[in-house]
N, CA, C and O of each residue as an XYZ file, in Angstrom:
472
protein
N       6.284    -44.601    286.431
C       7.324    -43.980    285.626
C       8.692    -44.319    286.238
O       8.895    -44.200    287.447
N       9.599    -44.733    285.394
C      10.939    -45.044    285.880
C      11.695    -43.768    286.206
O      11.490    -42.721    285.593
N      12.568    -43.891    287.183
C      13.404    -42.765    287.576
C      14.865    -43.162    287.417
O      15.188    -44.334    287.227
N      15.732    -42.174    287.497
C      17.167    -42.449    287.451
C      17.531    -43.431    288.558
O      18.250    -44.403    288.328
N      17.033    -43.171    289.748
C      17.327    -44.036    290.886
C      16.875    -45.471    290.675
O      17.590    -46.411    291.020
N      15.675    -45.638    290.102
C      15.182    -47.007    289.896
C      16.025    -47.748    288.865
O      16.230    -48.956    288.977
N      16.511    -47.028    287.865
C      17.388    -47.680    286.877
C      18.733    -48.041    287.512
O      19.260    -49.129    287.280
N      19.283    -47.133    288.306
C      20.551    -47.429    288.972
C      20.408    -48.631    289.902
O      21.275    -49.503    289.949
N      19.309    -48.661    290.634
C      19.062    -49.762    291.573
C      18.902    -51.086    290.823
O      19.448    -52.107    291.242
N      18.165    -51.069    289.730
C      17.962    -52.290    288.949
C      19.291    -52.821    288.412
O      19.536    -54.027    288.424
N      20.142    -51.915    287.944
C      21.452    -52.352    287.452
C      22.292    -52.940    288.585
O      22.930    -53.980    288.415
N      22.292    -52.276    289.732
C      23.078    -52.800    290.853
C      22.564    -54.173    291.265
O      23.351    -55.090    291.498
N      21.252    -54.312    291.356
C      20.674    -55.596    291.752
C      20.975    -56.688    290.728
O      21.093    -57.861    291.084
N      21.099    -56.307    289.466
C      21.410    -57.307    288.439
C      22.797    -57.918    288.653
O      23.079    -59.016    288.174
N      23.652    -57.205    289.369
C      24.988    -57.728    289.678
C      24.986    -58.536    290.970
O      25.992    -59.140    291.341
N      23.832    -58.538    291.654
C      23.664    -59.239    292.938
C      24.644    -58.737    294.001
O      25.135    -59.500    294.832
N      24.910    -57.440    293.947
C      25.797    -56.836    294.933
C      24.990    -55.972    295.896
O      24.018    -55.323    295.509
N      25.406    -55.980    297.136
C      24.797    -55.085    298.120
C      25.232    -53.656    297.804
O      26.179    -53.437    297.048
N      24.537    -52.699    298.388
C      24.949    -51.307    298.201
C      26.376    -51.107    298.693
O      27.143    -50.363    298.082
N      26.738    -51.761    299.788
C      28.082    -51.613    300.350
C      29.136    -52.127    299.376
O      30.118    -51.436    299.106
N      28.943    -53.336    298.845
C      29.925    -53.913    297.906
C      29.986    -53.074    296.631
O      31.062    -52.831    296.083
N      28.821    -52.639    296.171
C      28.784    -51.849    294.945
C      29.460    -50.498    295.150
O      30.131    -49.992    294.250
N      29.284    -49.917    296.329
C      29.893    -48.613    296.607
C      31.417    -48.707    296.553
O      32.086    -47.757    296.145
N      31.961    -49.851    296.964
C      33.412    -50.043    296.901
C      33.889    -50.050    295.453
O      34.944    -49.496    295.143
N      33.120    -50.671    294.568
C      33.474    -50.668    293.142
C      33.379    -49.269    292.549
O      34.234    -48.850    291.768
N      32.336    -48.561    292.928
C      32.059    -47.240    292.350
C      32.915    -46.132    292.949
O      32.973    -45.027    292.410
N      33.579    -46.427    294.063
C      34.376    -45.390    294.712
C      33.514    -44.345    295.382
O      33.886    -43.175    295.459
N      32.356    -44.774    295.868
C      31.430    -43.873    296.559
C      31.056    -44.516    297.885
O      31.362    -45.685    298.120
N      30.406    -43.771    298.736
C      29.977    -44.340    300.014
C      28.661    -45.098    299.818
O      27.919    -44.855    298.867
N      28.399    -46.012    300.733
C      27.151    -46.775    300.680
C      25.964    -45.833    300.821
O      24.941    -46.011    300.159
N      26.100    -44.836    301.680
C      24.990    -43.892    301.865
C      24.735    -43.082    300.589
O      23.591    -42.732    300.297
N      25.795    -42.783    299.827
C      25.606    -42.067    298.553
C      24.847    -42.939    297.560
O      23.920    -42.475    296.896
N      25.248    -44.208    297.464
C      24.554    -45.133    296.556
C      23.075    -45.212    296.949
O      22.201    -45.196    296.083
N      22.798    -45.296    298.241
C      21.418    -45.343    298.721
C      20.654    -44.080    298.316
O      19.521    -44.161    297.843
N      21.272    -42.924    298.501
C      20.606    -41.658    298.141
C      20.379    -41.564    296.631
O      19.339    -41.067    296.199
N      21.343    -42.037    295.812
C      21.165    -42.030    294.346
C      19.976    -42.913    293.971
O      19.114    -42.512    293.189
N      19.943    -44.123    294.540
C      18.900    -45.088    294.181
C      17.518    -44.658    294.657
O      16.513    -45.075    294.083
N      17.454    -43.844    295.679
C      16.168    -43.375    296.198
C      15.835    -41.953    295.749
O      14.924    -41.321    296.284
N      16.575    -41.462    294.771
C      16.319    -40.140    294.177
C      16.308    -39.026    295.214
O      15.536    -38.073    295.104
N      17.163    -39.148    296.215
C      17.215    -38.129    297.264
C      18.193    -37.009    296.936
O      18.100    -35.914    297.491
N      19.134    -37.286    296.031
C      20.106    -36.277    295.590
C      20.333    -36.450    294.098
O      20.087    -37.516    293.533
N      20.800    -35.393    293.480
C      21.187    -35.504    292.075
C      22.510    -36.249    291.995
O      23.423    -36.007    292.784
N      22.600    -37.147    291.044
C      23.813    -37.935    290.885
C      24.861    -37.090    290.152
O      24.561    -36.532    289.096
N      26.070    -36.984    290.682
C      27.116    -36.217    289.999
C      27.427    -36.830    288.631
O      27.368    -38.047    288.456
N      27.758    -35.974    287.672
C      27.986    -36.463    286.308
C      29.114    -37.489    286.252
O      29.063    -38.415    285.443
N      30.125    -37.339    287.094
C      31.241    -38.287    287.106
C      30.755    -39.691    287.499
O      31.185    -40.691    286.923
N      29.872    -39.748    288.467
C      29.325    -41.028    288.923
C      28.376    -41.599    287.864
O      28.380    -42.800    287.595
N      27.573    -40.729    287.275
C      26.663    -41.169    286.229
C      27.436    -41.792    285.067
O      27.054    -42.841    284.549
N      28.516    -41.144    284.668
C      29.333    -41.693    283.575
C      29.981    -43.007    283.982
O      30.151    -43.901    283.153
N      30.346    -43.129    285.260
C      30.919    -44.391    285.735
C      29.888    -45.503    285.600
O      30.213    -46.590    285.123
N      28.641    -45.246    286.016
C      27.566    -46.233    285.863
C      27.397    -46.617    284.390
O      27.318    -47.800    284.058
N      27.342    -45.618    283.519
C      27.142    -45.880    282.093
C      28.263    -46.762    281.546
O      28.003    -47.707    280.801
N      29.496    -46.459    281.911
C      30.622    -47.269    281.447
C      30.598    -48.662    282.063
O      30.829    -49.651    281.368
N      30.324    -48.745    283.347
C      30.346    -50.028    284.054
C      29.298    -50.983    283.490
O      29.566    -52.172    283.317
N      28.093    -50.456    283.201
C      27.013    -51.303    282.702
C      26.881    -51.263    281.184
O      25.995    -51.904    280.619
N      27.758    -50.513    280.526
C      27.776    -50.412    279.066
C      26.418    -49.985    278.508
O      25.861    -50.625    277.616
N      25.909    -48.893    279.057
C      24.669    -48.302    278.579
C      24.907    -46.810    278.365
O      25.919    -46.266    278.808
N      23.989    -46.169    277.698
C      24.148    -44.738    277.471
C      23.717    -43.950    278.705
O      22.875    -44.399    279.482
N      24.297    -42.789    278.868
C      23.890    -41.886    279.949
C      22.444    -41.445    279.721
O      21.706    -41.235    280.683
N      22.032    -41.301    278.457
C      20.641    -40.941    278.159
C      19.675    -41.978    278.725
O      18.600    -41.624    279.210
N      20.048    -43.247    278.668
C      19.200    -44.292    279.242
C      19.117    -44.127    280.762
O      18.031    -44.179    281.339
N      20.261    -43.930    281.398
C      20.258    -43.755    282.854
C      19.458    -42.523    283.264
O      18.822    -42.513    284.318
N      19.490    -41.489    282.433
C      18.761    -40.249    282.725
C      17.288    -40.323    282.329
O      16.558    -39.339    282.447
N      16.854    -41.501    281.855
C      15.464    -41.733    281.447
C      15.043    -40.876    280.251
O      13.862    -40.575    280.078
N      16.008    -40.492    279.439
C      15.695    -39.723    278.228
C      15.312    -40.642    277.075
O      14.737    -40.199    276.080
N      15.637    -41.928    277.218
C      15.293    -42.927    276.217
C      15.076    -44.255    276.920
O      15.594    -44.480    278.014
N      14.317    -45.123    276.296
C      14.133    -46.465    276.837
C      15.065    -47.456    276.154
O      15.022    -48.655    276.430
N      15.894    -46.952    275.275
C      16.861    -47.788    274.572
C      18.203    -47.683    275.291
O      18.835    -46.626    275.263
N      18.650    -48.773    275.941
C      19.920    -48.704    276.672
C      21.114    -48.324    275.804
O      22.126    -47.839    276.311
N      20.997    -48.545    274.506
C      22.118    -48.234    273.628
C      22.227    -46.749    273.335
O      23.289    -46.292    272.914
N      21.208    -46.010    273.536
C      21.274    -44.575    273.330
C      21.323    -44.171    271.869
O      21.107    -44.990    270.976
N      21.605    -42.923    271.642
C      21.558    -42.365    270.297
C      22.841    -42.586    269.507
O      22.804    -42.599    268.277
N      23.969    -42.759    270.177
C      25.224    -42.930    269.454
C      25.230    -44.175    268.591
O      25.909    -44.211    267.565
N      24.488    -45.194    268.988
C      24.459    -46.426    268.236
C      23.707    -46.278    266.921
O      23.762    -47.160    266.065
N      23.010    -45.171    266.764
C      22.277    -44.909    265.535
C      23.161    -44.269    264.466
O      22.736    -44.098    263.323
N      24.370    -43.923    264.836
C      25.286    -43.250    263.909
C      25.625    -44.159    262.744
O      26.046    -45.298    262.942
N      25.444    -43.663    261.536
C      25.771    -44.426    260.336
C      26.675    -43.555    259.464
O      26.196    -42.731    258.685
N      27.988    -43.747    259.605
C      28.901    -42.899    258.847
C      28.772    -43.130    257.351
O      28.539    -44.249    256.894
N      28.924    -42.071    256.614
C      28.878    -42.152    255.163
C      30.295    -42.326    254.648
O      31.192    -41.558    254.997
N      30.493    -43.340    253.817
C      31.823    -43.557    253.262
C      31.898    -42.934    251.884
O      31.044    -43.163    251.027
N      32.917    -42.159    251.696
C      33.277    -41.710    250.358
C      34.784    -41.498    250.357
O      35.412    -41.439    251.415
N      35.338    -41.389    249.211
C      36.794    -41.293    249.079
C      37.374    -40.072    249.792
O      38.557    -40.065    250.132
N      36.558    -39.037    250.022
C      37.053    -37.804    250.632
C      36.928    -37.777    252.155
O      37.367    -36.815    252.786
N      36.342    -38.804    252.753
C      36.131    -38.827    254.194
C      37.419    -39.291    254.879
O      37.597    -40.479    255.147
N      38.305    -38.347    255.155
C      39.618    -38.652    255.738
C      39.495    -39.231    257.148
O      40.279    -40.098    257.533
N      38.530    -38.760    257.906
C      38.351    -39.234    259.272
C      37.976    -40.727    259.295
O      38.498    -41.489    260.109
N      37.079    -41.132    258.409
C      36.687    -42.534    258.339
C      37.836    -43.393    257.808
O      38.049    -44.509    258.281
N      38.566    -42.876    256.836
C      39.732    -43.609    256.320
C      40.743    -43.861    257.433
O      41.263    -44.969    257.562
N      41.021    -42.843    258.232
C      41.959    -42.972    259.337
C      41.454    -43.996    260.356
O      42.229    -44.808    260.863
N      40.163    -43.954    260.648
C      39.586    -44.918    261.582
C      39.773    -46.349    261.062
O      40.187    -47.234    261.811
N      39.473    -46.568    259.805
C      39.607    -47.909    259.224
C      41.065    -48.354    259.262
O      41.344    -49.515    259.560
N      41.984    -47.465    258.971
C      43.410    -47.805    259.032
C      43.821    -48.227    260.435
O      44.604    -49.162    260.604
N      43.292    -47.539    261.437
C      43.669    -47.822    262.819
C      43.108    -49.158    263.308
O      43.607    -49.713    264.287
N      42.084    -49.675    262.645
C      41.430    -50.906    263.090
C      42.218    -52.173    262.762
O      41.921    -53.233    263.313
N      43.191    -52.092    261.902
C      43.836    -53.298    261.405
C      45.343    -53.275    261.593
O      45.980    -52.222    261.555
N      45.893    -54.460    261.796
C      47.331    -54.653    261.945
C      47.980    -54.564    260.562
O      47.673    -55.373    259.687
N      48.864    -53.603    260.356
C      49.485    -53.455    259.033
C      50.348    -54.655    258.635
O      50.636    -54.841    257.452
N      50.761    -55.464    259.600
C      51.590    -56.628    259.308
C      50.771    -57.840    258.860
O      51.325    -58.818    258.358
N      49.471    -57.771    259.040
C      48.614    -58.911    258.715
C      48.467    -59.081    257.203
O      48.306    -58.109    256.465
N      48.525    -60.338    256.762
C      48.339    -60.618    255.335
C      46.874    -60.392    254.928
O      46.574    -60.249    253.742
N      45.976    -60.360    255.904
C      44.552    -60.158    255.629
C      44.156    -58.682    255.688
O      42.995    -58.344    255.453
N      45.089    -57.819    255.993
C      44.804    -56.406    256.223
C      43.981    -55.775    255.095
O      42.937    -55.176    255.356
N      44.427    -55.899    253.882
C      43.753    -55.252    252.758
C      42.332    -55.790    252.573
O      41.401    -55.021    252.335
N      42.170    -57.095    252.681
C      40.842    -57.705    252.498
C      39.889    -57.297    253.618
O      38.714    -57.032    253.365
N      40.387    -57.244    254.854
C      39.541    -56.863    255.970
C      39.104    -55.402    255.862
O      37.947    -55.077    256.131
N      40.022    -54.526    255.471
C      39.663    -53.109    255.290
C      38.592    -52.970    254.219
O      37.624    -52.229    254.390
N      38.771    -53.687    253.114
C      37.797    -53.600    252.024
C      36.431    -54.133    252.480
O      35.394    -53.592    252.098
N      36.434    -55.184    253.290
C      35.169    -55.722    253.798
C      34.461    -54.681    254.664
O      33.242    -54.532    254.573
N      35.207    -53.961    255.502
C      34.612    -52.926    256.334
C      34.054    -51.791    255.471
O      32.955    -51.303    255.732
N      34.780    -51.381    254.474
C      34.304    -50.331    253.566
C      33.023    -50.788    252.868
O      32.081    -50.008    252.726
N      32.987    -52.041    252.435
C      31.795    -52.566    251.781
C      30.599    -52.564    252.731
O      29.484    -52.242    252.319
N      30.817    -52.914    253.979
C      29.716    -52.915    254.954
C      29.180    -51.507    255.168
O      27.966    -51.316    255.240
N      30.058    -50.523    255.272
C      29.626    -49.137    255.463
C      28.848    -48.670    254.234
O      27.820    -48.004    254.365
N      29.336    -49.018    253.039
C      28.638    -48.625    251.818
C      27.255    -49.280    251.729
O      26.301    -48.650    251.274
N      27.144    -50.530    252.157
C      25.857    -51.228    252.168
C      24.868    -50.528    253.094
O      23.671    -50.480    252.811
N      25.372    -49.988    254.200
C      24.509    -49.300    255.154
C      23.880    -48.044    254.583
O      22.861    -47.579    255.095
N      24.469    -47.481    253.526
C      23.930    -46.267    252.897
C      22.664    -46.567    252.108
O      21.819    -45.693    251.914
N      22.541    -47.810    251.657
C      21.429    -48.152    250.752
C      20.135    -48.334    251.474
O      19.115    -48.623    250.849
């Protein structure tokens, strides 16, 4: 059975960094990294989130709650309708208003979201 420590260790080894070099990146001591990887202490949430961000995986994956590194957030499928102000605002923020392609790109994104509903 995989553990939090084994996942952390596998990720660190994938970077080919020693615990010492990795600890410098993480802002932790080498002995802390060793204890995390050997499941000797609970990993602080701040450090866990740093790992998740650094390796671009979900915290649920690091916590062994899922075997999918992308986690549950990637399953989110927003519903588009004319009344969804939050999604409209998000789409507006994604594009440069000065671009001549702005309107076409926004419409393409809306079409993709609508296709996902089917």
